[in-house]
Residue, then its C-alpha position, 0 to 999 in steps of 0.5 A: m393512337t393518341a396516348p391518354r393524358l393521365y394524371a396521378n392524382d386521378l389514379i390515386l383517387f381511384a384507389q381511394i374510391v375502391d378502398a372506400g366502397s362508396f362514393t359517399r364514404a370516399s367523399d368523407t375520407t378525401g373531403l371532396p364532394k361525390s360529384t367531384l369524385s364521380r366526375r374525376l373518375t368518368d374523366l379517368e375512364n374516358q382517357f382509358g377508353e374503358r370502364l374502371m367499375q360498374r356503379t350500382t345504387r348499392r355498391l361498386v364492382l371493379t371491371e377486369f381492367g379496373e383490377r389491373i389498373l388498381d394495381h398501378a394506382r396502389r403503387l402511386q398511392e404508396e409512393a405519395e404517402a411515402a413522399t408525405a412521411l419523408a417530408l413530415h420526417r424532414q420537418a421534424t428532423p432537419h437534414g440537408t445542407l445549410r448555406v450561411s453567410l457570416p461577417p468576418e468578426y464572427k467571434a465578437l458577434a458570438l456566432d462561433s457559439v451560434v454555430y457550435e450550438f447548432r451542430t450539436r443539436y443538428p448533426a445531420v445538417r451539412l453547414e457551409l459557412d462563408l465568411s465575408s464583409r461583402r454583401v452576398d446575393l442570397l438568391a444568385e449564390r443559393f445562400d439560405i441565411a445571411i447574418r448581417a450588421a448594418t444600422h439599416l438594410p436596403d429595401d429587397s422585396s425578395l429578401v426577409a430581414r429579421r432584427v436579432t439584437t441591437l448593438h450600442s456603439g461609441l468611440y474608443a482609443s488606447p491609453d498610450y494613443l490618448k497620452s501621446s495625442g490627447t483626449p478629445q473634450e468635444p466632437s470638434d476635436l476629433f478633426q485633430h486626431s487620427g481615425l480608424m474608419l470603416l468602409g461600408s459593403n459598397g466600398e464607400g467610407q462611412p463618417w462618424q455620426l454622434t449624437r447626444g440627446k438632440e445634438r448632432w455631429e458628423g465628420v472624419p478625422a484629418q488623418a484616417i485609415w479606412a478598412n472594410s474589417l471592424g476586427l482589423q480596426q479594433s486591433l489597430a486602435a488597441k495598438g495605439l494607432g487612432i480612435v475607432g468606433l466600436s459597439e460596447r459589446f465589441a470593446e468590452g473585452l479590451e476595455q476590461e483588459g485596459k487596452l481601450k478606453r471609451i472617449l466622449p462617453d456622453w456621445s453615441l454613434p448610431p446603434t448596429a442591429i444584427w439581422c437575420v436574412t433569408p430569401g422571401r419564400r413562404l416556406l423555409p426548410q426546417r434546417t433554416l428555421a432551426f438555425m434561426e432559432v438557435l441564432k436567436t436563443v444563443l444571442t439572447d443569452v450572450w447579449r441580454e439588452e438592457 
């Protein structure tokens, strides 16, 4: 004998029809046409090979078999309602594990403040933070969010990138370095200096690209130290090893302490955007949405764009 092919939704509809007492009232509560309810109930009875209820013009009467099946149908209905309640609760109160990829220069980007604020608001969320300059694969490595600093991001239809804020950048050097090596007056003077240059996530060196109005200059100093850590290059510049390209936010503290000084102030490097990248799913978990909201709120307060 072939086992019947049963669908939980049809059993739940059976319980809803019984609770309503008629196809008309069941149609009102479920939003389904009476013809659809009748057809699905008939299909269910055909699968069982027995009637679940007798239909009359005035009422519906359960058969003995229907009464026994109704117990199972009600349990399915209760489980479905419990699952819905759980989903609604999770949407209202973030839970679970949130995996976030952060750049190593988290402190200069004020991301430590973001993590602190999020943890304070949502202690039920388990945070897993990965600090790396590499470009992680969000889908393959199961990351929920990646915070990236870049002038632009490569096209990827599987990801969604949201710009959080923009950092404006220039060139900086320590007073000791400028005293010993001289202060560049024009971009072409940089060829005679030492540069602390940044390697991209693909391992390729990034030349300086300076602009002043419609003027453009691009190049690499004759002597260069390459690294994939902006924090390291910033520290080396403060120690007098060369000129470094930094955002104004990165350089602000050391500039106030007198450890760095802006050079060629009329010339600017390309602005760097801070991106929040998520897998391109239509529905994001509430914990992800909550982190994005905290990120935007904290960084807006810290980096009010001029």
